[in-house]
Biopython code that builds the backbone (N, CA, C, O; Angstrom):
import numpy as np
from Bio.PDB.StructureBuilder import StructureBuilder

atoms = [
    (1, "MET", "N", (27.190, 4.693, 12.617)),
    (1, "MET", "CA", (26.519, 5.336, 11.711)),
    (1, "MET", "C", (25.348, 5.721, 12.039)),
    (1, "MET", "O", (24.414, 4.921, 12.067)),
    (2, "ASP", "N", (25.159, 7.395, 12.431)),
    (2, "ASP", "CA", (23.741, 7.380, 13.007)),
    (2, "ASP", "C", (22.491, 7.526, 12.148)),
    (2, "ASP", "O", (22.900, 8.481, 11.487)),
    (3, "MET", "N", (21.470, 7.331, 11.742)),
    (3, "MET", "CA", (20.467, 7.666, 10.888)),
    (3, "MET", "C", (19.540, 9.429, 11.505)),
    (3, "MET", "O", (19.189, 9.623, 12.669)),
    (4, "ASP", "N", (19.345, 10.486, 10.291)),
    (4, "ASP", "CA", (19.121, 11.277, 10.148)),
    (4, "ASP", "C", (17.762, 11.007, 11.461)),
    (4, "ASP", "O", (17.671, 9.894, 11.979)),
    (5, "ASP", "N", (16.749, 12.207, 11.888)),
    (5, "ASP", "CA", (15.610, 12.280, 12.334)),
    (5, "ASP", "C", (14.432, 11.970, 11.427)),
    (5, "ASP", "O", (13.301, 11.873, 11.903)),
    (6, "ASP", "N", (14.590, 11.866, 10.565)),
    (6, "ASP", "CA", (13.959, 11.982, 8.434)),
    (6, "ASP", "C", (13.931, 10.923, 8.745)),
    (6, "ASP", "O", (12.819, 10.599, 9.160)),
    (7, "THR", "N", (15.015, 9.767, 8.760)),
    (7, "THR", "CA", (15.250, 8.631, 8.251)),
    (7, "THR", "C", (14.619, 7.722, 9.446)),
    (7, "THR", "O", (14.109, 6.631, 9.190)),
    (8, "LYS", "N", (14.672, 8.112, 10.433)),
    (8, "LYS", "CA", (14.078, 7.268, 11.503)),
    (8, "LYS", "C", (12.681, 7.224, 11.238)),
    (8, "LYS", "O", (12.169, 6.139, 10.963)),
    (9, "VAL", "N", (11.895, 8.422, 11.293)),
    (9, "VAL", "CA", (10.576, 8.370, 11.454)),
    (9, "VAL", "C", (9.962, 7.570, 9.625)),
    (9, "VAL", "O", (8.760, 7.588, 9.357)),
    (10, "LEU", "N", (10.915, 7.009, 8.697)),
    (10, "LEU", "CA", (10.284, 6.848, 7.715)),
    (10, "LEU", "C", (10.446, 5.045, 8.051)),
    (10, "LEU", "O", (9.574, 4.238, 7.731)),
    (11, "ARG", "N", (11.350, 4.786, 8.538)),
    (11, "ARG", "CA", (11.668, 3.430, 9.298)),
    (11, "ARG", "C", (10.713, 3.274, 10.104)),
    (11, "ARG", "O", (9.940, 2.402, 9.708)),
    (12, "ASP", "N", (10.354, 3.856, 11.307)),
    (12, "ASP", "CA", (8.872, 3.380, 12.242)),
    (12, "ASP", "C", (8.159, 3.863, 11.370)),
    (12, "ASP", "O", (7.176, 3.214, 11.726)),
    (13, "TYR", "N", (7.752, 4.487, 10.460)),
    (13, "TYR", "CA", (6.822, 4.192, 9.669)),
    (13, "TYR", "C", (6.456, 2.816, 8.656)),
    (13, "TYR", "O", (5.326, 2.374, 8.447)),
    (14, "LEU", "N", (7.512, 2.384, 8.202)),
    (14, "LEU", "CA", (7.502, 1.202, 7.576)),
    (14, "LEU", "C", (7.683, 0.077, 8.636)),
    (14, "LEU", "O", (7.804, -0.956, 7.977)),
    (15, "ALA", "N", (7.746, -0.166, 9.719)),
    (15, "ALA", "CA", (8.160, -0.848, 10.716)),
    (15, "ALA", "C", (6.935, -1.159, 11.361)),
    (15, "ALA", "O", (6.488, -2.306, 11.362)),
    (16, "PHE", "N", (6.205, 0.069, 12.066)),
    (16, "PHE", "CA", (4.969, 0.248, 12.571)),
    (16, "PHE", "C", (2.957, -0.175, 11.729)),
    (16, "PHE", "O", (1.803, -0.477, 12.031)),
    (17, "THR", "N", (3.827, 0.118, 10.653)),
    (17, "THR", "CA", (2.094, 1.124, 10.072)),
    (17, "THR", "C", (1.984, -0.308, 8.502)),
    (17, "THR", "O", (0.955, -0.900, 8.178)),
    (18, "VAL", "N", (2.857, -0.414, 8.095)),
    (18, "VAL", "CA", (2.860, -1.293, 6.940)),
    (18, "VAL", "C", (2.511, -2.447, 7.273)),
    (18, "VAL", "O", (1.561, -2.891, 6.629)),
    (19, "PRO", "N", (3.083, -3.316, 8.315)),
    (19, "PRO", "CA", (2.059, -4.818, 8.695)),
    (19, "PRO", "C", (0.823, -4.700, 8.575)),
    (19, "PRO", "O", (0.110, -5.394, 7.849)),
    (20, "HIS", "N", (0.411, -3.637, 9.415)),
    (20, "HIS", "CA", (-1.293, -3.403, 10.193)),
    (20, "HIS", "C", (-1.975, -3.459, 8.464)),
    (20, "HIS", "O", (-2.913, -4.185, 8.135)),
    (21, "VAL", "N", (-1.418, -2.745, 7.767)),
    (21, "VAL", "CA", (-2.464, -2.291, 6.792)),
    (21, "VAL", "C", (-2.241, -3.818, 5.251)),
    (21, "VAL", "O", (-2.987, -4.111, 4.317)),
    (22, "THR", "N", (-0.870, -4.404, 5.701)),
    (22, "THR", "CA", (-0.540, -5.558, 5.151)),
    (22, "THR", "C", (-1.705, -6.736, 5.858)),
    (22, "THR", "O", (-2.387, -7.481, 5.155)),
    (23, "VAL", "N", (-1.745, -6.714, 7.153)),
    (23, "VAL", "CA", (-2.577, -7.825, 7.322)),
    (23, "VAL", "C", (-4.133, -7.661, 7.138)),
    (23, "VAL", "O", (-4.845, -8.590, 6.759)),
    (24, "LEU", "N", (-4.629, -6.320, 7.456)),
    (24, "LEU", "CA", (-5.875, -5.912, 6.381)),
    (24, "LEU", "C", (-6.559, -5.681, 5.657)),
    (24, "LEU", "O", (-7.741, -5.351, 5.755)),
    (25, "ALA", "N", (-5.627, -5.882, 4.409)),
    (25, "ALA", "CA", (-5.979, -5.690, 2.919)),
    (25, "ALA", "C", (-5.752, -7.727, 2.329)),
    (25, "ALA", "O", (-6.271, -8.314, 1.380)),
    (26, "GLY", "N", (-4.755, -8.251, 3.431)),
    (26, "GLY", "CA", (-4.912, -9.759, 2.963)),
    (26, "GLY", "C", (-6.153, -10.318, 4.048)),
    (26, "GLY", "O", (-6.763, -11.287, 3.598)),
    (27, "ALA", "N", (-6.482, -9.968, 5.043)),
    (27, "ALA", "CA", (-8.098, -10.294, 5.230)),
    (27, "ALA", "C", (-8.833, -9.887, 4.812)),
    (27, "ALA", "O", (-9.885, -10.364, 5.239)),
    (28, "ILE", "N", (-9.029, -8.806, 3.759)),
    (28, "ILE", "CA", (-10.214, -8.512, 2.582)),
    (28, "ILE", "C", (-10.107, -9.511, 1.695)),
    (28, "ILE", "O", (-11.139, -10.079, 1.336)),
    (29, "LEU", "N", (-9.207, -9.795, 1.326)),
    (29, "LEU", "CA", (-8.678, -10.405, 0.313)),
    (29, "LEU", "C", (-9.050, -11.987, 0.458)),
    (29, "LEU", "O", (-9.263, -12.716, -0.511)),
    (30, "GLY", "N", (-9.098, -12.424, 1.893)),
    (30, "GLY", "CA", (-9.232, -14.052, 2.328)),
    (30, "GLY", "C", (-11.326, -13.873, 2.392)),
    (30, "GLY", "O", (-12.093, -14.753, 2.000)),
    (31, "VAL", "N", (-11.670, -12.774, 2.873)),
    (31, "VAL", "CA", (-12.974, -12.788, 2.868)),
    (31, "VAL", "C", (-13.159, -12.916, 1.385)),
    (31, "VAL", "O", (-13.310, -14.079, 1.011)),
    (32, "LEU", "N", (-13.183, -11.938, 0.396)),
    (32, "LEU", "CA", (-13.672, -12.395, -0.674)),
    (32, "LEU", "C", (-13.386, -13.601, -1.801)),
    (32, "LEU", "O", (-13.867, -13.727, -2.927)),
    (33, "LEU", "N", (-12.416, -14.449, -1.077)),
    (33, "LEU", "CA", (-12.145, -15.418, -1.604)),
    (33, "LEU", "C", (-13.022, -16.556, -1.059)),
    (33, "LEU", "O", (-13.503, -17.341, -1.876)),
    (34, "ILE", "N", (-13.251, -16.699, 0.141)),
    (34, "ILE", "CA", (-13.923, -17.945, 0.630)),
    (34, "ILE", "C", (-15.807, -17.105, 0.046)),
    (34, "ILE", "O", (-16.701, -17.752, -0.499)),
    (35, "ALA", "N", (-15.856, -15.944, 0.323)),
    (35, "ALA", "CA", (-17.110, -15.373, -0.542)),
    (35, "ALA", "C", (-17.292, -15.780, -2.055)),
    (35, "ALA", "O", (-18.222, -15.295, -2.699)),
    (36, "ARG", "N", (-16.367, -16.707, -2.647)),
    (36, "ARG", "CA", (-16.166, -17.096, -3.968)),
    (36, "ARG", "C", (-16.365, -16.313, -4.917)),
    (36, "ARG", "O", (-17.146, -16.551, -5.838)),
    (37, "VAL", "N", (-15.508, -15.028, -4.776)),
    (37, "VAL", "CA", (-15.732, -13.784, -5.708)),
    (37, "VAL", "C", (-14.785, -14.198, -6.633)),
    (37, "VAL", "O", (-13.710, -14.598, -6.187)),
    (38, "PRO", "N", (-14.944, -14.186, -7.681)),
    (38, "PRO", "CA", (-14.128, -14.601, -9.157)),
    (38, "PRO", "C", (-12.515, -14.017, -8.612)),
    (38, "PRO", "O", (-12.329, -12.951, -8.024)),
    (39, "MET", "N", (-11.406, -15.074, -9.003)),
    (39, "MET", "CA", (-10.448, -14.431, -8.260)),
    (39, "MET", "C", (-9.494, -13.109, -8.706)),
    (39, "MET", "O", (-8.660, -12.540, -8.002)),
    (40, "ASN", "N", (-9.938, -12.753, -10.303)),
    (40, "ASN", "CA", (-9.433, -11.193, -10.978)),
    (40, "ASN", "C", (-9.984, -10.297, -10.035)),
    (40, "ASN", "O", (-9.119, -9.593, -9.513)),
    (41, "VAL", "N", (-11.378, -10.045, -9.561)),
    (41, "VAL", "CA", (-11.878, -9.028, -8.841)),
    (41, "VAL", "C", (-11.146, -8.757, -7.678)),
    (41, "VAL", "O", (-10.775, -7.719, -7.130)),
    (42, "ALA", "N", (-10.988, -10.417, -7.349)),
    (42, "ALA", "CA", (-10.520, -10.254, -5.366)),
    (42, "ALA", "C", (-9.748, -9.759, -5.565)),
    (42, "ALA", "O", (-9.904, -8.628, -5.105)),
    (43, "LEU", "N", (-8.233, -9.919, -6.342)),
    (43, "LEU", "CA", (-7.442, -9.223, -6.543)),
    (43, "LEU", "C", (-7.154, -7.769, -7.142)),
    (43, "LEU", "O", (-6.321, -6.919, -6.827)),
    (44, "GLY", "N", (-8.076, -7.794, -8.051)),
    (44, "GLY", "CA", (-8.281, -6.228, -8.057)),
    (44, "GLY", "C", (-8.890, -5.211, -6.883)),
    (44, "GLY", "O", (-8.736, -3.993, -6.976)),
    (45, "VAL", "N", (-9.620, -5.850, -5.733)),
    (45, "VAL", "CA", (-9.655, -5.111, -4.918)),
    (45, "VAL", "C", (-9.022, -5.110, -3.892)),
    (45, "VAL", "O", (-9.124, -4.178, -3.095)),
    (46, "PHE", "N", (-8.002, -6.452, -3.624)),
    (46, "PHE", "CA", (-7.040, -6.743, -3.054)),
    (46, "PHE", "C", (-6.028, -5.565, -3.334)),
    (46, "PHE", "O", (-5.649, -4.804, -2.443)),
    (47, "ALA", "N", (-5.640, -5.485, -4.602)),
    (47, "ALA", "CA", (-4.596, -4.076, -4.689)),
    (47, "ALA", "C", (-4.924, -3.078, -4.886)),
    (47, "ALA", "O", (-4.034, -2.244, -4.720)),
    (48, "LEU", "N", (-6.199, -2.561, -5.302)),
    (48, "LEU", "CA", (-6.750, -1.130, -5.128)),
    (48, "LEU", "C", (-6.804, -0.937, -3.209)),
    (48, "LEU", "O", (-6.444, 0.133, -2.718)),
    (49, "THR", "N", (-7.159, -1.786, -2.556)),
    (49, "THR", "CA", (-6.985, -1.162, -1.307)),
    (49, "THR", "C", (-6.174, -0.803, -0.565)),
    (49, "THR", "O", (-6.163, 0.256, 0.063)),
    (50, "TYR", "N", (-4.939, -2.164, -0.551)),
    (50, "TYR", "CA", (-3.709, -2.203, -0.425)),
    (50, "TYR", "C", (-3.138, -1.046, -0.969)),
    (50, "TYR", "O", (-2.583, -0.496, -0.018)),
    (51, "GLY", "N", (-2.951, -0.295, -2.102)),
    (51, "GLY", "CA", (-2.493, 0.267, -2.597)),
    (51, "GLY", "C", (-3.329, 1.669, -2.179)),
    (51, "GLY", "O", (-2.562, 2.632, -2.152)),
    (52, "LEU", "N", (-4.346, 1.916, -1.936)),
    (52, "LEU", "CA", (-4.552, 2.798, -1.669)),
    (52, "LEU", "C", (-4.633, 3.599, -0.106)),
    (52, "LEU", "O", (-4.590, 4.799, 0.166)),
    (53, "MET", "N", (-4.807, 2.049, 1.010)),
    (53, "MET", "CA", (-4.253, 2.379, 1.944)),
    (53, "MET", "C", (-2.690, 2.616, 2.120)),
    (53, "MET", "O", (-2.408, 3.613, 2.783)),
    (54, "LEU", "N", (-1.693, 1.906, 1.663)),
    (54, "LEU", "CA", (-0.606, 2.423, 1.698)),
    (54, "LEU", "C", (-0.180, 3.956, 1.436)),
    (54, "LEU", "O", (0.508, 4.696, 2.138)),
    (55, "THR", "N", (-0.918, 4.234, -0.009)),
    (55, "THR", "CA", (-0.892, 5.465, -0.127)),
    (55, "THR", "C", (-1.204, 6.982, 0.626)),
    (55, "THR", "O", (-0.402, 7.891, 0.838)),
    (56, "ILE", "N", (-2.361, 6.925, 0.880)),
    (56, "ILE", "CA", (-2.807, 7.636, 2.512)),
    (56, "ILE", "C", (-1.471, 8.222, 4.003)),
    (56, "ILE", "O", (-0.912, 9.205, 4.491)),
    (57, "LEU", "N", (-1.626, 6.626, 4.113)),
    (57, "LEU", "CA", (-0.385, 6.923, 5.508)),
    (57, "LEU", "C", (0.701, 7.083, 4.425)),
    (57, "LEU", "O", (1.170, 8.149, 4.824)),
    (58, "GLY", "N", (1.283, 6.835, 3.554)),
    (58, "GLY", "CA", (2.429, 7.610, 2.897)),
    (58, "GLY", "C", (2.098, 9.483, 2.910)),
    (58, "GLY", "O", (2.860, 10.329, 3.378)),
    (59, "LEU", "N", (0.674, 9.748, 2.212)),
    (59, "LEU", "CA", (0.441, 11.295, 2.726)),
    (59, "LEU", "C", (0.568, 11.983, 3.938)),
    (59, "LEU", "O", (0.792, 13.172, 4.169)),
    (60, "ILE", "N", (0.305, 10.608, 4.986)),
    (60, "ILE", "CA", (0.287, 11.365, 6.017)),
    (60, "ILE", "C", (1.520, 11.820, 6.872)),
    (60, "ILE", "O", (1.666, 12.757, 7.657)),
    (61, "ILE", "N", (2.560, 10.578, 6.336)),
    (61, "ILE", "CA", (4.366, 11.702, 6.658)),
    (61, "ILE", "C", (5.043, 12.083, 5.774)),
    (61, "ILE", "O", (6.257, 11.886, 5.823)),
    (62, "ARG", "N", (4.305, 12.916, 4.426)),
    (62, "ARG", "CA", (4.863, 13.285, 3.347)),
    (62, "ARG", "C", (5.687, 14.571, 3.524)),
    (62, "ARG", "O", (6.671, 14.733, 2.802)),
    (63, "GLN", "N", (5.304, 15.612, 4.554)),
    (63, "GLN", "CA", (6.122, 16.702, 5.128)),
    (63, "GLN", "C", (7.458, 16.232, 6.107)),
    (63, "GLN", "O", (8.437, 16.919, 6.396)),
    (64, "HIS", "N", (7.246, 15.265, 6.385)),
    (64, "HIS", "CA", (8.682, 14.396, 6.988)),
    (64, "HIS", "C", (9.954, 14.373, 6.493)),
    (64, "HIS", "O", (10.957, 14.979, 6.870)),
    (65, "VAL", "N", (9.691, 13.155, 5.090)),
    (65, "VAL", "CA", (10.527, 12.118, 4.336)),
    (65, "VAL", "C", (10.624, 13.084, 2.611)),
    (65, "VAL", "O", (11.584, 13.394, 1.907)),
    (66, "SER", "N", (9.534, 13.241, 2.509)),
    (66, "SER", "CA", (9.354, 13.320, 1.096)),
    (66, "SER", "C", (10.578, 13.850, 0.665)),
    (66, "SER", "O", (10.608, 13.584, -0.536)),
    (67, "HIS", "N", (11.557, 14.420, 0.948)),
    (67, "HIS", "CA", (13.317, 14.768, -0.057)),
    (67, "HIS", "C", (13.711, 13.463, 0.378)),
    (67, "HIS", "O", (14.939, 13.512, 0.303)),
    (68, "LEU", "N", (13.269, 11.869, 0.952)),
    (68, "LEU", "CA", (14.268, 10.811, 0.640)),
    (68, "LEU", "C", (14.138, 10.103, -0.409)),
    (68, "LEU", "O", (12.968, 10.038, -0.784)),
    (69, "TRP", "N", (14.928, 9.504, -1.082)),
    (69, "TRP", "CA", (14.674, 8.957, -2.075)),
    (69, "TRP", "C", (14.288, 7.483, -1.850)),
    (69, "TRP", "O", (14.322, 6.722, -2.817)),
    (70, "ALA", "N", (13.895, 7.000, -0.541)),
    (70, "ALA", "CA", (13.385, 5.787, -0.259)),
    (70, "ALA", "C", (11.437, 6.294, -0.044)),
    (70, "ALA", "O", (10.415, 5.638, -0.244)),
    (71, "TYR", "N", (11.584, 7.265, 0.281)),
    (71, "TYR", "CA", (9.979, 7.419, 0.168)),
    (71, "TYR", "C", (9.458, 7.841, -1.007)),
    (71, "TYR", "O", (8.236, 7.956, -1.098)),
    (72, "ARG", "N", (10.239, 8.122, -2.024)),
    (72, "ARG", "CA", (9.531, 8.775, -3.412)),
    (72, "ARG", "C", (9.575, 7.186, -3.694)),
    (72, "ARG", "O", (8.519, 6.704, -4.104)),
    (73, "LEU", "N", (10.832, 6.187, -3.499)),
    (73, "LEU", "CA", (10.211, 5.089, -4.018)),
    (73, "LEU", "C", (8.692, 4.173, -3.733)),
    (73, "LEU", "O", (7.836, 3.646, -4.444)),
    (74, "ILE", "N", (8.898, 4.312, -2.543)),
    (74, "ILE", "CA", (7.251, 3.749, -1.577)),
    (74, "ILE", "C", (6.228, 4.019, -2.088)),
    (74, "ILE", "O", (5.257, 3.265, -2.145)),
    (75, "MET", "N", (6.312, 5.392, -2.638)),
    (75, "MET", "CA", (4.880, 6.141, -3.027)),
    (75, "MET", "C", (4.757, 5.799, -4.176)),
    (75, "MET", "O", (3.679, 5.253, -4.413)),
    (76, "ALA", "N", (5.654, 5.933, -5.267)),
    (76, "ALA", "CA", (5.738, 5.402, -6.505)),
    (76, "ALA", "C", (5.332, 4.027, -6.433)),
    (76, "ALA", "O", (4.565, 3.704, -7.340)),
    (77, "PHE", "N", (5.666, 3.023, -5.517)),
    (77, "PHE", "CA", (4.735, 1.586, -5.449)),
    (77, "PHE", "C", (2.862, 1.872, -5.520)),
    (77, "PHE", "O", (1.947, 1.750, -6.335)),
    (78, "SER", "N", (3.049, 2.269, -4.240)),
    (78, "SER", "CA", (1.400, 2.436, -3.568)),
    (78, "SER", "C", (0.995, 2.948, -4.783)),
    (78, "SER", "O", (0.004, 2.355, -5.209)),
    (79, "VAL", "N", (1.421, 3.885, -5.539)),
    (79, "VAL", "CA", (0.541, 4.591, -6.479)),
    (79, "VAL", "C", (0.091, 3.714, -7.696)),
    (79, "VAL", "O", (-1.006, 3.678, -8.254)),
    (80, "GLY", "N", (1.263, 3.003, -7.959)),
    (80, "GLY", "CA", (0.994, 1.772, -8.837)),
    (80, "GLY", "C", (0.952, 0.596, -9.005)),
    (80, "GLY", "O", (1.200, -0.133, -9.966)),
    (81, "LEU", "N", (0.355, 0.313, -7.210)),
    (81, "LEU", "CA", (-0.446, -1.101, -6.749)),
    (81, "LEU", "C", (-1.855, -0.108, -6.839)),
    (81, "LEU", "O", (-2.672, -0.845, -7.393)),
    (82, "THR", "N", (-2.291, 0.745, -6.659)),
    (82, "THR", "CA", (-3.634, 1.474, -6.727)),
    (82, "THR", "C", (-3.891, 1.598, -7.912)),
    (82, "THR", "O", (-5.102, 1.660, -8.127)),
    (83, "LEU", "N", (-3.032, 1.683, -9.088)),
    (83, "LEU", "CA", (-3.551, 2.101, -10.884)),
    (83, "LEU", "C", (-3.834, 0.938, -10.893)),
    (83, "LEU", "O", (-5.008, 0.690, -10.617)),
    (84, "VAL", "N", (-3.007, -0.120, -11.172)),
    (84, "VAL", "CA", (-2.967, -1.483, -11.448)),
    (84, "VAL", "C", (-4.338, -2.567, -10.850)),
    (84, "VAL", "O", (-4.807, -3.549, -11.427)),
    (85, "GLY", "N", (-4.755, -1.951, -9.461)),
    (85, "GLY", "CA", (-6.086, -2.738, -8.977)),
    (85, "GLY", "C", (-6.959, -1.917, -9.654)),
    (85, "GLY", "O", (-7.840, -2.708, -9.993)),
    (86, "ALA", "N", (-7.347, -0.567, -10.166)),
    (86, "ALA", "CA", (-8.396, 0.038, -10.698)),
    (86, "ALA", "C", (-8.519, -1.163, -12.286)),
    (86, "ALA", "O", (-9.374, -1.850, -12.846)),
    (87, "LEU", "N", (-7.068, -0.805, -12.443)),
    (87, "LEU", "CA", (-7.094, -1.350, -14.235)),
    (87, "LEU", "C", (-7.612, -3.128, -14.026)),
    (87, "LEU", "O", (-8.157, -3.759, -14.932)),
    (88, "VAL", "N", (-7.401, -3.514, -13.100)),
    (88, "VAL", "CA", (-7.786, -4.795, -13.082)),
    (88, "VAL", "C", (-9.503, -5.087, -12.527)),
    (88, "VAL", "O", (-10.048, -6.191, -12.517)),
    (89, "LEU", "N", (-10.087, -3.860, -12.120)),
    (89, "LEU", "CA", (-11.111, -4.422, -11.919)),
    (89, "LEU", "C", (-11.646, -3.779, -13.057)),
    (89, "LEU", "O", (-12.578, -4.507, -13.396)),
    (90, "VAL", "N", (-11.575, -2.713, -13.928)),
    (90, "VAL", "CA", (-12.158, -2.242, -14.873)),
    (90, "VAL", "C", (-12.052, -3.223, -16.277)),
    (90, "VAL", "O", (-12.980, -3.757, -16.885)),
    (91, "TYR", "N", (-10.638, -3.264, -16.557)),
    (91, "TYR", "CA", (-10.461, -4.680, -17.696)),
    (91, "TYR", "C", (-10.097, -6.284, -16.763)),
    (91, "TYR", "O", (-8.998, -6.716, -16.415)),
    (92, "PRO", "N", (-11.064, -6.706, -16.621)),
    (92, "PRO", "CA", (-11.165, -7.671, -15.689)),
    (92, "PRO", "C", (-10.561, -9.074, -16.841)),
    (92, "PRO", "O", (-10.549, -10.207, -16.360)),
    (93, "GLY", "N", (-10.141, -8.893, -18.172)),
    (93, "GLY", "CA", (-9.297, -9.870, -18.709)),
    (93, "GLY", "C", (-10.245, -10.564, -19.791)),
    (93, "GLY", "O", (-9.822, -11.496, -20.475)),
]
sb = StructureBuilder()
sb.init_structure("model")
sb.init_model(0)
sb.init_chain("A")
sb.init_seg("    ")
for serial, (resi, resn, name, xyz) in enumerate(atoms, 1):
    if name == "N":
        sb.init_residue(resn, " ", resi, " ")
    sb.init_atom(name, np.array(xyz, "f"), 0.0, 1.0, " ", f" {name:<3s}", serial, name[0])
structure = sb.get_structure()
């Protein structure tokens, strides 16, 4: 079964950009934890930056894959992660 071109674009996006963004967001979280930032603030910053970076990357490929349900699911997750991060920072607990 061959994939169409749009599905290949989404696959390549997931395979080549998401791991780099994950490492960068994890590095930010590690630096915040080493700096002894409170856990809820560090996790809020992590979720906000990770979700924001994934959302920006998703918007870049939107015109190619916006009709795929997997893309819509990924974008919902990215925006949701951004909102959760913002809520954790605004209402720390």
